[in-house]
Steps between C-alpha positions, in 0.01 A plus 500: 500500500594418141451156351878418476557591867208293602631199327839547657344423836421140406596287204184373327427225250777488229733736685570228762851366415545159659452135411284388805261693737322411811132567433246626755157658476133430497362208278866377454669200630814623691825362380802540278415542131699554184457869389311417176261273696432787764444748221252260340312452820483881548376553147232230529370677813521828321723652770862607524808313627670739742834448659459593868819368648783506244776415751343166607625181352312438276334843471153510638231609249128559563212483251291814556331784316801738504311823442263417789802410724663838434164672561467321840853587599438875424181488692670352801775751487242787505308343788811526716537875437367721778183688420517879496316659797262779405400737786166676461429793724166613661494838679273614776472813727417480879143620408425254224130421489344150511394500133852604388657242734273217346579616149876498559475169682340332192801629299737360763334154476534494121877594527559226755308243293718585199802414717619858546643639827291788650628811664228683695585851613340776692609855418481763771461853387529805719359452850384142434853390598360512860246226395749215466269262681229542239743426230624185676133388554441527119797285423420243761143479392615447146736225613224333684253521215761362254619207715341245256706642209831616649720521806648823639882498495526727807301747716434844352812721478523873516738673262476883469139585433405149385404186687520179301477134511582225247271208438623195310257262324425162662644205307232327277434143580567292191225281410574141381 
């Protein structure tokens, strides 16, 4: 945002065009002040006089650090945006060994801890398609091992030669 567009959002300091303003803010006695008096108070506090409600009678002005105010507004706006969901995939076969399973489980844990969604899939090649129970066991075992890190969205689903299951990360508890 260019400097002139930013200043169009709010009138600040000497761009405020009125005789009297209602002053609010920290370290300021709330009340109606002459514009020159309000500007002097802002200057003494080394802050800006910002018109926040121009339609009020008299207009409401606040004494704040304007650049910090704009930064905080931008930060709030970005917090409200939904975060992009990244899906990471881990692939197994019905005959995946214990060591391979543990190795892939560690990767799954790191993906979930980073806040990514996990797609665990079992690929059935050739005659392995007859071993659907083995594939389902692997996915259910993975879901059980990852229950501290994520929650399965649904039971394993078969689609063509693949059986898959999505696991979403658990919400992190915010510490105070």
